[in-house]
LUMLUM-403847 format. One line per 2 residues: number of its first residue (from 1); their letters; for each residue z, y, x of N, C-alpha, C. Coordinates in steps of 0.2 Angstrom, whole numbers, plus 2048, in hexadecimal, padded with zeros to 3 digits. Layout:
! residues N
NUM	A	Z:Y:X:Z:Y:X:Z:Y:X | ...
! end
This chain:
! residues 411
1	MA	843:7BF:7DA:84B:7C1:7D8:84D:7C7:7DF | 84C:7C9:7E6:84E:7CE:7E6:84D:7D3:7E3
3	LN	846:7D3:7E1:846:7DB:7DB:84B:7DC:7D5 | 84B:7D7:7D4:853:7D6:7CD:859:7D7:7D1
5	YI	859:7D5:7D6:85F:7D8:7D7:85F:7E0:7D9 | 85B:7E5:7DB:85C:7E7:7DF:859:7EE:7D7
7	WV	857:7EB:7D5:857:7EF:7CD:85C:7F0:7CA | 861:7E8:7C7:865:7EB:7C6:86B:7EE:7C7
9	AF	86A:7EE:7D2:871:7F4:7D2:86E:7FB:7D4 | 869:7FC:7D1:868:806:7D0:86D:806:7CB
11	FL	86B:802:7C8:873:806:7C1:878:804:7C4 | 87A:7FC:7C6:881:7FD:7C6:882:802:7C9
13	VA	881:803:7CF:882:806:7D5:883:80F:7D2 | 87F:810:7CE:87B:817:7CA:883:816:7C5
15	FV	887:814:7C2:88B:810:7BC:891:814:7C1 | 893:80F:7C8:897:80F:7CA:89B:81A:7CD
17	VA	895:81A:7D0:894:81F:7D5:896:824:7D1 | 890:825:7CA:893:82A:7C5:89A:828:7C1
19	LI	8A0:823:7C0:8A5:823:7BF:8A9:827:7C4 | 8A8:825:7CB:8AC:828:7CF:8AA:832:7CE
21	KL	8A5:832:7CD:8A3:839:7CD:8A8:83C:7C7 | 8AA:837:7C3:8AB:83B:7B8:8B3:839:7BD
23	IV	8B8:833:7BF:8BC:835:7BF:8C0:837:7C3 | 8BD:838:7CC:8C1:83B:7D1:8C2:843:7D0
25	FG	8B9:845:7CE:8B7:849:7D1:8B5:84F:7C9 | 8B6:84A:7C5:8B6:84E:7BC:8AF:852:7BD
27	DT	8AA:84E:7BF:8A1:850:7BD:8A1:84D:7B5 | 8A3:850:7AE:8A2:84F:7A6:89C:84E:7A7
29	EI	898:853:7A9:890:851:7A8:88C:84B:7AA | 88E:84A:7AD:88C:842:7B4:88A:83F:7B0
31	FK	88B:83B:7AC:887:834:7A7:884:836:7A1 | 882:83D:79E:87D:840:79D:87A:844:79F
33	TI	879:843:7A4:873:845:7AA:86F:840:7AC | 875:83A:7AD:86F:835:7AD:86E:832:7A8
35	VE	86F:833:7A3:86C:82F:79D:865:834:79A | 869:839:79A:85F:83D:797:85A:83B:7A0
37	GL	85C:83C:7A3:856:837:7AA:851:833:7A7 | 85A:82E:7A7:854:825:7A2:84E:826:79D
39	FD	850:82C:796:84E:830:794:846:831:797 | 847:837:79B:842:83C:79B:83C:837:7A3
41	SA	83F:832:7A4:83F:82E:7AC:83A:828:7A9 | 839:823:7A1:838:823:79D:82E:826:799
43	KV	832:82B:798:82D:82E:792:825:830:79B | 828:833:7A1:825:835:7A4:823:830:7A8
45	AV	824:82B:7A9:820:824:7A9:819:820:7A5 | 81C:823:7A1:815:822:79A:811:82A:798
47	VD	813:82F:799:810:834:796:80D:836:79B | 810:836:7A1:80F:83C:7A4:80A:837:7AB
49	IA	80B:832:7AC:807:82D:7B1:804:82A:7B0 | 804:821:7AA:801:81F:7A9:7FB:820:7A6
51	LP	7FD:823:7A1:7F6:825:79B:7F1:82B:7A1 | 7F3:831:7A5:7EE:832:7A8:7EC:82D:7AF
53	LA	7EE:829:7B1:7EE:825:7B6:7E7:820:7B2 | 7E8:81E:7AC:7E4:81A:7AA:7DC:81F:7AA
55	GV	7DA:826:7A8:7D6:827:7AA:7D1:828:7B0 | 7D4:828:7B7:7D4:828:7BF:7D1:821:7C0
57	MT	7D3:81C:7BE:7D3:816:7BE:7D0:813:7BA | 7CD:815:7B4:7C8:814:7B2:7C3:815:7B5
59	FF	7C3:81C:7B4:7BC:81C:7BA:7BB:81A:7C2 | 7C0:819:7C6:7C0:818:7CB:7BE:80E:7C9
61	LG	7C1:80E:7C7:7BF:801:7C8:7B9:803:7C6 | 7B6:809:7BF:7B0:807:7BE:7AA:807:7C6
63	LL	7AC:80C:7CA:7AA:80E:7CD:7A9:80B:7D3 | 7AE:807:7D3:7B2:802:7D9:7AE:7FC:7D8
65	NI	7AC:7FA:7D2:7A9:7F5:7CF:7A0:7F5:7D0 | 79F:7FA:7D2:797:7FE:7D3:796:7F9:7D8
67	GE	79C:7FB:7DD:79B:7FC:7E2:799:7F1:7E6 | 79C:7F1:7E2:7A1:7EA:7E1:797:7E5:7E0
69	KA	795:7E8:7DC:78D:7E5:7DA:788:7E6:7DE | 78C:7F0:7E2:784:7F1:7E4:785:7EC:7ED
71	GA	78A:7E8:7EE:78C:7E5:7F7:791:7E8:7FA | 794:7EB:7F7:797:7EE:7FD:79E:7E9:801
73	IN	79E:7E2:7FE:7A4:7DF:801:79C:7DB:805 | 79A:7D7:804:794:7D3:806:792:7D7:80B
75	FI	791:7DB:80C:790:7E3:811:795:7E0:819 | 799:7E3:813:7A1:7E4:819:7A2:7DD:81D
77	AR	7A1:7D8:818:7A2:7D0:81D:79F:7CE:820 | 798:7D0:820:794:7CE:825:792:7D2:82B
79	II	796:7D7:82C:798:7DB:831:7A0:7D7:837 | 7A4:7D5:831:7AA:7D3:835:7AC:7CE:836
81	GP	7A5:7CB:833:7A6:7C1:832:7A9:7BF:83C | 7A4:7C3:840:7A6:7C1:848:7AD:7C1:849
83	FF	7AF:7C8:848:7B4:7C8:849:7B9:7C5:845 | 7B8:7C2:83F:7BE:7C1:83C:7BF:7BA:83C
85	NK	7BB:7B7:840:7BA:7AE:842:7BD:7AE:848 | 7BD:7B3:84C:7C5:7B3:853:7CA:7B2:850
87	LF	7CE:7B4:84B:7D3:7B4:84B:7D5:7AE:847 | 7D2:7AB:846:7D3:7A4:841:7CF:79F:843
89	PE	7D1:79B:84A:7CD:797:84D:7CF:794:84A | 7D3:78F:846:7D6:78A:842:7CF:788:83D
91	VP	7D0:78E:838:7CA:78D:838:7C3:78A:836 | 7BE:786:836:7B5:785:837:7B4:78E:835
93	KD	7AE:78C:839:7A9:794:83B:7A6:792:832 | 7A4:78E:831:7A0:78D:82C:7A4:78B:825
95	HP	7AC:78B:824:7B0:78B:821:7AC:78E:81A | 7B2:78E:813:7B2:792:811:7B7:795:811
97	AN	7BA:794:813:7C0:79C:811:7C0:7A2:815 | 7BA:7A2:81A:7B9:7A7:820:7B7:7AB:81A
99	GQ	7B0:7A8:815:7AD:7AD:811:7B1:7B0:80D | 7B6:7AC:809:7BA:7AF:806:7C0:7B3:807
101	MI	7C2:7B1:80C:7C6:7B5:810:7C4:7C1:812 | 7BF:7BE:816:7BB:7C5:816:7BB:7C8:80E
103	MN	7B8:7C3:80A:7B7:7C7:805:7BF:7CC:802 | 7C5:7C7:802:7CB:7CC:7FF:7CD:7D0:806
105	FS	7CC:7D1:80C:7CD:7D5:80F:7C8:7DC:80C | 7C2:7DC:80D:7BD:7DF:80B:7BD:7E2:802
107	AN	7C0:7DD:7FE:7C2:7E1:7F8:7CA:7E6:7F8 | 7CF:7E1:7FE:7D2:7E6:7FE:7D1:7ED:7FF
109	ML	7CB:7ED:805:7CB:7F2:80A:7C7:7F8:806 | 7C3:7F5:801:7C0:7FB:7FC:7C6:7FD:7F5
111	GL	7CB:7FA:7F6:7CF:7F8:7F0:7CF:7F6:7E8 | 7C7:7EE:7E9:7C8:7EB:7E3:7CC:7E7:7E3
113	DN	7D1:7EA:7E0:7DC:7E4:7E0:7D9:7DC:7DC | 7D3:7E0:7D6:7D1:7DC:7D2:7CF:7D6:7D5
115	AA	7CA:7D7:7D8:7C3:7D1:7DD:7C9:7D0:7E1 | 7CD:7D3:7E5:7D0:7D2:7EC:7D5:7CC:7E9
117	TP	7D8:7CE:7E7:7DD:7C7:7E6:7DB:7BE:7E5 | 7D5:7C1:7E0:7D2:7B8:7DE:7CD:7B8:7E7
119	FG	7CC:7BB:7E8:7C8:7B6:7F1:7CE:7B5:7F5 | 7D3:7B8:7F3:7DA:7B7:7F7:7DF:7AF:7F6
121	LR	7DE:7AE:7EC:7E0:7A9:7ED:7DC:7A2:7EF | 7D5:7A5:7EE:7D0:7A0:7EE:7D0:79F:7F8
123	AM	7D0:7A3:7F9:7D2:7A3:802:7D6:7A0:803 | 7DD:7A0:801:7E3:79D:805:7E4:792:801
125	ES	7DE:794:7FB:7DE:78C:7F8:7DB:789:7FE | 7D4:78B:800:7CF:78A:805:7D5:789:80C
127	LQ	7D9:78D:80E:7DC:78B:814:7E0:787:813 | 7E3:785:80C:7E9:781:80D:7E3:77B:80B
129	SL	7DE:779:80C:7DA:773:80E:7DA:771:812 | 7DC:776:817:7DB:774:821:7E1:773:823
131	NP	7E8:774:81E:7EF:773:822:7EE:76E:820 | 7F2:769:825:7F3:762:824:7F9:762:825
133	NK	7FF:765:823:805:767:821:806:76C:81A | 803:768:815:803:76D:80F:80A:76F:80C
135	ES	80E:770:80D:814:774:809:816:776:812 | 816:779:817:816:77C:81C:810:781:81D
137	AS	811:785:81F:80B:78E:81F:808:78D:825 | 801:78A:824:7FF:78B:82C:7FC:793:831
139	NA	7FB:78F:836:7FA:796:83B:7F4:79B:837 | 7EE:798:834:7EA:79E:831:7EB:7A0:82B
141	QI	7EF:79C:825:7F5:79D:822:7F8:7A4:822 | 7FA:7A4:828:800:7A9:82B:7FD:7B1:82D
143	MF	7F7:7AF:82F:7F5:7B6:831:7F0:7B6:82C | 7ED:7B3:829:7E9:7B7:821:7EF:7BB:81D
145	LV	7F7:7B7:81C:7F9:7BA:818:7FD:7C2:81C | 800:7C1:822:803:7C8:826:7FC:7CC:825
147	LH	7F5:7C9:827:7F1:7D1:827:7F2:7D3:820 | 7EF:7D0:81D:7F1:7D0:814:7F7:7D5:815
149	TS	7FD:7D4:815:802:7D8:813:803:7DF:817 | 7FD:7E0:81E:7FD:7E5:820:7F8:7ED:81C
151	GL	7F8:7E8:817:7F4:7ED:814:7ED:7F1:813 | 7E8:7ED:815:7E2:7F1:81A:7E0:7F6:814
153	QI	7E0:7FC:812:7DB:7FE:80D:7D5:804:810 | 7D2:806:810:7CD:80B:811:7CC:812:809
155	IP	7CE:80D:803:7CE:813:7FF:7D7:812:7FB | 7DB:816:7FD:7E2:814:7F8:7E1:818:7F1
157	LS	7DB:817:7EE:7DB:818:7E8:7E1:81B:7E5 | 7E6:818:7E1:7EA:816:7DF:7EF:81D:7E2
159	IM	7F1:81B:7E8:7F4:823:7EB:7F2:82B:7EA | 7EB:82A:7EA:7EA:831:7EA:7E8:830:7E3
161	AQ	7E8:82E:7DD:7E9:830:7D4:7EF:832:7D2 | 7F6:82F:7D6:7FA:830:7D4:7FD:836:7D9
163	RA	7FA:83C:7DE:7F9:83F:7E2:7F7:845:7DB | 7F3:843:7DA:7EC:846:7D4:7EF:84A:7CD
165	IL	7F4:844:7CD:7F8:843:7C4:800:84A:7C5 | 802:848:7CC:806:84B:7CF:803:852:7CE
167	GA	800:855:7CF:7FC:85B:7D0:7FD:85E:7DA | 7FC:858:7DC:7F7:85A:7E4:7F4:85F:7E4
169	QN	7F3:864:7E7:7EE:868:7E8:7E9:865:7EB | 7E7:85F:7EE:7E2:85C:7F3:7E7:856:7F3
171	PA	7E5:851:7EC:7E7:849:7EE:7E5:848:7F3 | 7DE:847:7F6:7DE:842:7FB:7DF:843:803
173	DV	7E3:84A:801:7E8:84C:809:7E8:846:80E | 7EB:842:809:7F0:83A:80E:7EA:837:80F
175	FI	7E5:838:80D:7DE:833:810:7DF:831:813 | 7DC:836:819:7DC:82F:821:7E5:82E:825
177	PC	7EA:833:822:7EE:831:823:7F0:829:821 | 7F0:828:81E:7EF:81F:81A:7EB:81B:81A
179	VI	7E5:81C:81E:7E1:818:823:7E3:819:826 | 7E3:81C:82B:7E8:81D:833:7ED:817:830
181	GT	7F2:819:82E:7F7:815:82D:7F6:80B:82D | 7F4:80A:828:7F2:803:825:7EE:801:82B
183	YV	7E8:803:831:7E8:801:835:7EB:800:839 | 7F0:803:83D:7F3:803:841:7F9:7FE:840
185	TT	7FB:7FC:839:7FF:7F6:837:7FE:7F0:837 | 7F4:7EF:833:7F2:7EC:835:7ED:7E8:83D
187	VV	7EC:7ED:840:7EB:7EA:848:7F2:7E8:84B | 7F8:7EC:84C:7FF:7E9:84E:800:7E2:84B
189	SM	802:7E1:845:802:7DB:842:7FC:7D7:846 | 7F5:7D7:845:7F2:7D2:847:7F2:7CF:850
191	IA	7F6:7D3:853:7F6:7D2:85B:7FD:7D0:85A | 801:7D0:857:806:7CD:856:808:7C7:853
193	VG	803:7C5:84E:804:7BF:84E:800:7BA:850 | 7F9:7BF:854:7F5:7BA:85A:7F9:7BB:860
195	IR	7FD:7BB:860:804:7BA:868:806:7B4:865 | 807:7B4:861:80F:7AE:85E:80A:7AA:85D
197	QR	804:7A9:859:7FD:7A4:85A:7FA:7A0:861 | 7FD:7A4:865:7F9:7A3:86A:7F1:7A6:86B
199	IN	7EF:7A9:867:7E7:7AA:865:7E3:7AE:86B | 7DD:7AC:870:7DB:7B0:873:7DA:7B6:86E
201	LL	7DD:7BC:870:7DB:7C3:86E:7D7:7C8:874 | 7D6:7C4:87B:7D3:7C8:87F:7CF:7C4:87F
203	NG	7C9:7C4:878:7C0:7C4:87A:7BC:7CA:877 | 7B6:7CB:87A:7B1:7CF:877:7B3:7D0:873
205	TV	7B0:7CD:86C:7AF:7CE:864:7B8:7D3:862 | 7BC:7CF:864:7C3:7D2:861:7C4:7D9:866
207	IG	7C3:7D8:86D:7C6:7DF:86F:7BF:7E5:86E | 7B8:7E2:86C:7B3:7E8:86C:7B6:7ED:865
209	WL	7B7:7E7:861:7BA:7EB:858:7BD:7ED:85A | 7C6:7EB:85B:7CA:7EE:85D:7CC:7F6:863
211	GS	7C6:7F4:867:7C8:7F8:86A:7C1:801:86B | 7BD:7FF:866:7B9:804:863:7BD:806:85A
213	IT	7BD:801:856:7C5:808:84F:7C9:80C:854 | 7CE:806:857:7D1:80A:85D:7D2:812:860
215	AL	7CB:811:862:7C9:818:867:7C8:81D:862 | 7C5:81A:85E:7C2:81F:859:7C8:822:857
217	IA	7CD:81E:852:7D2:81F:851:7D6:825:854 | 7D8:824:85A:7DB:827:860:7D8:82E:862
219	LA	7D1:82D:863:7CF:833:865:7CF:838:860 | 7CF:838:859:7CF:83C:855:7D7:83F:852
221	LW	7DC:83B:855:7E2:83C:857:7E3:841:85D | 7E2:83F:85F:7E3:842:866:7E0:84B:865
223	AL	7D8:84A:863:7D6:851:860:7D8:854:85D | 7DE:852:855:7DF:854:84F:7E7:858:854
225	SG	7EC:854:857:7F1:854:85B:7F1:85D:85E | 7EE:85C:860:7EE:865:862:7EE:86C:85F
227	RP	7EC:869:858:7EA:86C:855:7F1:871:84F | 7EF:876:84D:7F3:87A:84A:7F5:877:844
229	KE	7FA:875:83E:7FB:871:837:7F8:870:835 | 7F6:878:833:7F0:879:82D:7E9:876:82E
231	EV	7E6:878:834:7E0:874:836:7E2:86E:837 | 7E6:86A:836:7E6:863:837:7E5:862:82F
233	EA	7E9:863:82C:7EA:864:824:7E4:863:820 | 7DE:86B:821:7DA:86D:821:7D2:867:823
235	IS	7D3:864:829:7CF:85E:82B:7D0:859:826 | 7D6:856:826:7D7:853:823:7D5:851:81A
237	KV	7D5:858:819:7D5:858:811:7CA:858:812 | 7C8:85B:816:7C1:85B:817:7BF:853:817
239	VG	7C1:851:81D:7BE:84A:81E:7BF:845:819 | 7C4:845:816:7C8:83F:812:7C2:840:80C
241	NV	7C0:846:80A:7BF:849:803:7B5:843:802 | 7B4:849:809:7AC:848:80C:7AC:83F:80C
243	LL	7B1:83A:80D:7B1:834:810:7B4:832:809 | 7B4:834:804:7B6:831:7FF:7AF:832:7F9
245	FS	7B0:835:7F9:7A5:838:7F3:7A1:832:7F8 | 7A2:834:7FE:79B:831:802:79E:82A:801
247	II	7A2:827:800:7A3:81D:7FD:79F:81E:7F6 | 7A2:824:7F1:79C:823:7EA:798:823:7E9
249	VA	795:82A:7EE:78E:829:7EE:78B:822:7F1 | 78E:822:7F6:78B:819:7F8:789:814:7F6
251	FV	790:813:7EE:791:80D:7EC:78C:80F:7E6 | 78A:814:7E4:785:816:7DF:77D:818:7E4
253	TG	77D:817:7E8:774:816:7EB:778:80F:7EB | 779:80B:7F0:777:804:7F1:777:802:7E9
255	AL	778:803:7E3:77A:801:7E0:76F:801:7DC | 770:808:7DA:76A:80A:7DC:764:806:7DF
257	IR	766:803:7E4:75F:801:7E7:760:7FA:7E7 | 766:7F7:7E6:765:7EF:7E2:762:7ED:7DC
259	KV	761:7F4:7D5:761:7F4:7D2:766:7F3:7CC | 76D:7F3:7CD:771:7F2:7CA:771:7F7:7C4
261	DI	773:7F3:7BF:774:7F7:7B7:779:7FD:7BB | 778:7FF:7BD:77E:806:7BE:786:809:7BA
263	FS	783:809:7B4:786:80B:7AD:78A:805:7AA | 785:800:7AA:789:7FA:7A5:78E:7F7:7A9
265	TF	78E:7F9:7AF:792:7F2:7B8:798:7F9:7B8 | 795:7FF:7B8:79D:804:7B6:7A0:803:7B1
267	IE	79F:804:7A9:7A1:802:7A4:7A5:7FD:7A6 | 7A0:7F6:7A8:7A6:7EF:7A9:7AE:7EF:7AC
269	GA	7AC:7F2:7B4:7B3:7F2:7B7:7B7:7FA:7B5 | 7B1:7FD:7B2:7B9:804:7AD:7BC:801:7A8
271	KG	7BA:7FA:7A5:7C0:7F8:7A0:7C4:7F8:7A1 | 7C7:7F6:7AA:7CD:7F2:7AB:7D0:7F8:7AD
273	GF	7CF:800:7AE:7D4:804:7B1:7D9:806:7AB | 7D5:806:7A5:7DE:807:79D:7E2:800:79E
275	DT	7DF:7F9:79F:7E1:7F4:7A2:7E7:7F5:7A5 | 7E6:7F5:7AC:7EB:7F8:7B2:7EF:7FB:7B0
277	SV	7ED:803:7AD:7F2:806:7AC:7F9:805:7A5 | 7F4:801:7A2:7FA:7FD:79E:7FF:7FA:7A0
279	RI	7FB:7F5:7A3:7FE:7EE:7A6:806:7F0:7AC | 804:7F6:7AF:809:7F9:7B4:80E:7FC:7AF
281	IP	80D:7FE:7AA:814:804:7A4:819:801:7A7 | 81A:7FA:7A5:81F:7F6:7A7:824:7F9:7AC
283	YL	821:7F8:7B0:822:7F9:7B7:825:7FE:7B7 | 821:801:7B8:823:80A:7B7:829:80D:7B6
285	VG	82A:80A:7AC:830:80B:7A8:834:80C:7AC | 836:803:7AC:83B:7FE:7B1:83E:802:7B8
287	ML	839:803:7BE:83C:805:7C4:83E:80E:7C1 | 83A:811:7BF:83C:817:7BE:842:81C:7B9
289	VA	844:816:7B4:84A:816:7B2:850:816:7B8 | 84E:810:7BA:853:80C:7BE:855:812:7C4
291	IS	84E:814:7C6:84F:81A:7CC:853:81F:7CB | 851:822:7C4:853:827:7C3:85A:826:7C2
293	AF	85D:821:7BF:866:823:7BF:868:822:7C6 | 865:81D:7CB:868:81D:7D1:867:824:7D2
295	RN	860:82A:7D4:861:82D:7D3:866:833:7D3 | 865:835:7CB:86A:83B:7C8:871:839:7C8
297	AG	873:833:7CC:87A:831:7CC:87C:833:7D2 | 878:835:7D6:879:836:7DD:878:830:7E2
299	AM	878:82C:7E2:876:828:7E4:871:829:7E9 | 86C:829:7E7:865:828:7F0:869:82D:7F3
301	DY	86B:836:7EF:86E:83A:7F4:872:838:7FA | 877:833:7F8:87D:830:7FC:877:82B:801
303	LV	874:827:7FD:870:822:803:86C:824:808 | 868:82C:803:863:82C:809:869:831:80F
305	DG	86C:836:80D:872:838:812:873:835:819 | 878:82F:816:877:82B:819:874:826:81D
307	MK	86D:828:81C:868:824:81E:867:82C:825 | 868:831:822:866:836:827:86A:837:82F
309	YL	872:836:82B:877:837:82F:877:832:835 | 877:82A:833:875:829:839:870:827:83C
311	IG	868:82A:838:864:82B:83D:863:832:843 | 869:837:83F:866:840:842:86E:83D:84A
313	LT	871:839:84A:875:835:84E:871:834:856 | 86A:831:853:864:831:85A:862:839:85C
315	GV	863:83B:858:860:843:859:858:843:858 | 855:83F:853:851:840:853:84F:844:849
317	NT	848:845:848:849:84B:842:849:846:83E | 84D:848:83B:850:844:832:84B:847:82E
319	DF	846:84A:82D:842:84F:825:840:847:824 | 83D:842:826:83B:83C:822:840:837:81D
321	TD	845:837:821:84A:833:81C:84A:835:817 | 846:837:814:847:83A:80B:841:835:809
323	AL	83D:832:80C:83B:82F:809:837:827:80C | 841:827:80E:841:820:811:843:81A:80A
325	PV	844:81C:807:843:817:802:83C:813:7FD | 836:815:7FE:832:812:7FE:82F:80E:803
327	AL	833:80F:80A:831:80B:80E:835:806:80B | 83B:805:80C:83F:801:80B:83C:7FD:804
329	MK	83D:800:801:838:7FC:7F9:832:7F6:7F9 | 82F:7F9:7FD:827:7F8:802:827:7F1:800
331	PL	82C:7ED:803:829:7E6:805:82F:7E1:800 | 830:7E4:7F9:833:7E1:7F6:82E:7E1:7EE
333	SG	82C:7E7:7EE:82A:7EA:7E7:824:7F0:7E6 | 820:7EE:7E7:817:7F3:7E8:81A:7F6:7E2
335	SG	81A:7F5:7DB:81F:7FA:7D5:824:7FD:7D6 | 829:7F9:7DA:82F:7FD:7DB:82E:804:7E1
337	AR	829:801:7E7:829:806:7EA:825:80E:7E7 | 81C:80C:7E5:81A:80E:7E0:81F:816:7DC
339	AL	822:812:7D8:827:815:7D6:82D:81C:7D8 | 82F:816:7E0:834:81D:7E3:82B:822:7E6
341	MI	828:821:7E5:824:827:7EA:821:82C:7E6 | 820:828:7DE:821:82C:7D9:825:831:7D8
343	DA	82C:82F:7D7:833:831:7D9:833:837:7DE | 830:835:7E2:832:83A:7E9:82E:840:7E9
345	MK	828:83E:7E5:823:845:7E3:822:848:7E0 | 825:845:7DA:82B:84A:7D4:830:850:7D8
347	QF	835:84B:7DB:837:84F:7DF:838:855:7E2 | 834:851:7E7:832:857:7EB:82C:85B:7EC
349	GP	829:859:7E7:822:85A:7E9:81B:857:7EA | 816:855:7EB:810:852:7EB:80E:855:7F1
351	DS	80F:85B:7F2:80D:85E:7F8:814:85F:7FE | 819:85D:7FE:81C:85E:804:81E:856:805
353	FV	822:85B:80C:821:856:813:821:84D:80F | 828:84D:80E:82A:848:80A:825:845:805
355	GR	822:848:7FF:81D:846:7F9:818:842:7FD | 814:844:803:80F:845:807:810:83C:80B
357	LV	817:83C:80D:81A:837:814:81A:830:80D | 81F:832:807:81E:82C:802:816:826:801
359	CI	812:82D:801:80A:82A:801:809:827:807 | 809:829:80D:808:825:810:80B:81E:813
361	FQ	812:81D:812:815:819:810:814:814:80E | 810:814:805:80F:811:7FF:808:80F:803
363	GS	804:813:80A:7FE:810:808:7FC:80A:810 | 803:80A:812:800:809:81B:804:801:81B
365	AD	806:7FE:815:80A:7F5:815:809:7F5:80E | 80A:7EF:80D:809:7EA:809:80F:7E8:804
367	TT	810:7E3:7FF:817:7E1:7FD:817:7DB:7FE | 81B:7D9:806:81C:7D1:809:820:7CB:805
369	FY	823:7CD:7FF:828:7C7:7FD:823:7C5:7F7 | 820:7CC:7F3:81B:7CB:7EF:814:7C4:7F0
371	IV	812:7C8:7F7:80C:7C5:7F6:80D:7BF:7F9 | 813:7BD:800:814:7B6:801:815:7B1:7F9
373	AL	81A:7B4:7F4:81A:7B0:7F0:814:7AE:7EA | 810:7B3:7EB:80A:7B3:7E8:804:7AC:7EA
375	YF	804:7AE:7F0:7FE:7AA:7F3:7FF:7A4:7F7 | 805:7A4:7FB:80B:79D:7FB:80D:79A:7F7
377	GS	80E:79B:7F2:811:799:7EC:80B:796:7E8 | 806:79A:7E8:7FE:795:7E2:7FC:791:7E8
379	VG	7FC:78D:7EC:7FC:788:7F1:801:783:7F3 | 807:783:7F2:80E:77F:7F2:812:780:7F5
381	IK	810:786:7FC:814:787:801:81A:789:803 | 81E:784:804:826:785:804:82A:786:80A
383	NT	822:785:812:828:787:814:824:78C:819 | 823:794:817:822:797:81B:820:79A:822
385	RY	825:795:825:826:799:82C:829:79F:82F | 825:7A3:834:826:7A9:835:822:7AE:82F
387	AI	821:7AB:82B:81B:7B1:826:820:7B6:824 | 824:7B5:822:828:7BD:821:82B:7BF:825
389	PY	82D:7BF:829:831:7C3:830:829:7C7:833 | 823:7C6:835:81E:7CB:837:81D:7CB:830
391	GL	81B:7CB:829:818:7CF:825:820:7D7:824 | 823:7D5:828:82C:7D8:824:829:7DD:82D
393	FA	826:7DB:82F:825:7E2:839:81F:7E2:838 | 81B:7E0:830:814:7E7:830:816:7EA:82C
395	DL	81B:7EA:828:81D:7ED:823:821:7F4:828 | 825:7F1:82E:826:7F7:832:825:7FB:837
397	IG	81F:7F9:83A:819:7FC:83B:814:800:837 | 815:7FE:831:814:804:82A:816:809:82C
399	VL	81D:807:82A:821:80F:82A:823:813:830 | 822:80E:836:823:813:83D:81B:817:83D
401	AG	816:815:83A:811:815:83D:80E:81C:836 | 813:81A:831:812:81F:82C:816:828:830
403	IA	81E:826:831:822:82B:832:81D:82E:837 | 819:82B:83C:815:831:840:80F:834:83E
405	LG	80E:830:83A:806:833:838:809:83A:834 | 80F:839:832:813:83E:82B:812:844:830
407	YL	816:843:835:819:849:838:812:84C:83C | 80A:847:83F:808:84B:841:801:84F:83D
409	FF	803:84D:835:7FD:84F:831:801:852:82D | 806:853:82C:80C:857:825:811:85D:828
411	H	812:85C:82D:819:85E:830:81B:864:834
! end
């Protein structure tokens, strides 16, 4: 419902601003600019974004299907199982929910959205079977949902694909910042919910996992912090591309070892690539057209300038404020945030500071309200308790981490 109001507001605010410019300032071209922008944005959404995206998604969805059949999800599940059990003390160790949640997060980490959602819905149903109050979210369900809203993913596939389509010199240069951003968001959210639920996080398994990963990332950030910007960018490019291609090789090699019919498996997964691109066309057209009206009327400039002014009063550098619309939209709508991300990259350039920062914002958290509606709605939960505030807290952490990483890597 909130997205409905936001979408309508884009047009209404654009109309009011344009009317004021016409009547008060005599700008006779303003409505012509807006209308031309509507048609141009509709064309861009389909011809320049959705259709090229079909090819990229077709290849990678086929490849990810190979990785799934090669046992990548089960492999990750076996590794992180002991750690995962500590976060859900109310769930018996042998309960099906454990495996389903691990499969869900593993699929999300690998970018397997088509597999992740069914696993997640089954996990929520299993958690609901343990829930004594069927209309109120349990602690385990809230922990699961908040971790899900943190958007943990090690392959920001769609973001890199969009960067490639819009002409980025190196689409994978945001790979490392996105991974770090989503990790920070996940860990902070986990700790916050753990404290709220009085879970003992000070045990060897949790400390060992979080400590090792955090130390590794902190060491990497420390090593990069003292280097010139150009060198940091070069390192990010090399490491990101090597990791990405290594994952591709690992999937194919694993499938070969397990004697999977690799090409048939690839075709099976690739079939969803075009369908995925077609499904997002209405969302892209709707949001890009509305955003175009809002921006061409000058309303976006007023909004950003207002935030710049308020933030500038604190003495903080305001270069990041042009990327804030993506951060503000992300909790409400993934498609809306994606459209704003694309719009920012088109306006400022995919290799600009803002163009890269919006990608980090997009990859550092997930759509809280959509996830709450989908997962809790699927099991009939009416009382979400503290799930939404903590989900939004995860989004806030993602924004703050994204800003810090954007300045570190690209400013």
